[in-house]
C-alpha positions as CSV (number, residue, x, y, z in Angstrom):
1,M,4.5,12.6,16.0
2,S,5.3,11.7,19.6
3,H,8.1,9.3,18.8
4,D,11.6,9.5,18.3
5,H,13.8,7.7,15.6
6,S,16.6,6.7,17.6
7,H,16.0,3.3,17.0
8,H,17.0,1.1,13.9
9,H,14.4,-0.7,11.5
10,T,16.0,-2.8,9.1
11,S,14.1,-3.3,5.8
12,A,15.9,-6.3,5.1
13,P,13.9,-9.2,4.0
14,S,12.2,-11.4,6.9
15,G,13.0,-14.9,6.7
16,Q,10.5,-18.1,7.3
17,G,9.6,-18.1,11.0
18,T,11.2,-15.0,12.1
19,V,8.4,-13.0,13.3
20,M,7.1,-13.6,16.8
21,L,4.1,-11.7,18.1
22,N,3.2,-10.7,21.5
23,I,-0.5,-11.2,21.7
24,G,-2.9,-12.5,24.3
25,A,-5.6,-11.6,26.6
26,G,-6.3,-7.8,25.8
27,I,-3.4,-7.6,23.4
28,G,-3.4,-8.1,19.5
29,A,-1.4,-7.3,16.6
30,V,-2.0,-5.7,13.2
31,V,-0.7,-6.7,9.8
32,I,-0.5,-4.0,7.0
33,H,-0.4,-5.6,3.7
34,T,1.2,-3.0,1.0
35,P,2.6,-2.7,-2.5
36,S,5.8,-3.5,-3.1
37,A,6.4,0.5,-3.9
38,M,6.3,0.8,-0.3
39,H,9.3,-1.4,0.9
40,G,11.2,0.3,3.5
41,Q,8.4,3.1,4.5
42,E,7.0,3.4,7.9
43,I,3.4,3.3,8.7
44,E,2.3,4.6,12.2
45,V,-1.0,3.4,14.0
46,S,-2.3,5.0,17.3
47,P,-5.4,4.6,19.4
48,V,-8.2,6.8,18.3
49,T,-8.4,7.8,22.2
50,D,-5.1,9.2,21.9
51,L,-3.7,10.2,18.5
52,A,-0.6,11.7,19.7
53,V,0.6,8.1,20.9
54,R,1.7,6.3,17.9
55,K,3.6,2.8,16.9
56,H,5.2,2.4,13.6
57,A,7.3,-0.2,11.7
58,A,8.8,-0.8,8.4
59,V,7.2,-2.5,5.5
60,R,9.5,-5.4,4.6
61,A,9.3,-8.2,2.1
62,R,8.1,-11.3,3.5
63,Y,8.6,-14.8,1.8
64,V,5.8,-17.0,1.8
65,S,5.0,-20.3,0.0
66,G,3.4,-18.4,-2.8
67,G,6.1,-15.6,-3.1
68,V,7.0,-12.4,-1.7
69,V,4.4,-10.2,0.0
70,W,5.5,-6.8,1.5
71,S,4.0,-5.9,4.9
72,E,4.4,-4.2,8.2
73,V,3.8,-6.0,11.6
74,I,3.1,-4.2,14.6
75,D,2.0,-6.2,17.9
76,N,1.7,-5.4,21.6
77,L,-1.5,-3.3,20.9
78,P,-3.9,-3.0,23.7
79,E,-7.2,-4.1,22.2
80,G,-9.3,-1.2,20.9
81,R,-10.0,0.7,18.0
82,Y,-6.8,2.2,16.1
83,V,-6.0,4.7,13.1
84,I,-3.6,3.6,10.6
85,W,-2.0,7.0,9.4
86,R,-1.4,7.5,5.9
87,D,1.3,10.2,6.4
88,P,2.0,12.1,9.6
89,V,-0.9,14.2,9.7
90,T,-3.6,12.4,7.6
91,P,-5.4,9.4,8.6
92,L,-6.2,6.8,6.4
93,Q,-8.3,4.1,7.9
94,E,-9.9,3.0,11.2
95,I,-9.4,-0.8,12.1
96,D,-10.3,-2.8,15.6
97,V,-7.7,-4.6,17.3
98,E,-8.8,-7.6,19.4
99,G,-6.9,-9.5,22.2
100,G,-5.4,-12.4,21.3
101,A,-6.0,-12.1,17.5
102,V,-4.1,-10.6,14.4
103,T,-6.0,-7.8,12.4
104,E,-5.1,-7.6,8.7
105,F,-5.4,-4.6,6.6
106,T,-4.6,-4.0,3.0
107,W,-3.2,-0.6,2.0
108,P,-5.0,0.7,-0.8
109,V,-3.1,0.6,-4.1
110,A,-4.5,4.1,-5.2
111,V,-2.8,5.7,-2.1
112,A,0.9,4.0,-2.3
113,A,3.4,6.7,-2.3
């Protein structure tokens, strides 16, 4: 992996209205919906053009009008094609991130660890 873990991720629930995204011209975001069993785990994404450059965040509980969902949000991604990593060495899926938009992906239940 190309990043360090010197920063801290909280796995505390995300309150209503607490997620602010840096998206706009040429910059997008991805929301990865996961099973609840993945709470606290980190999921990495990288551009297909440079698999060593990765961004990650932790899966958190997010309270919505219908109850609780678990997801990870990664913003400030230059538009392009990205790999979602199942683990540090295994790619899971490729997705397209568009500038000014949020791409959503649902983690397959059969793959949840």
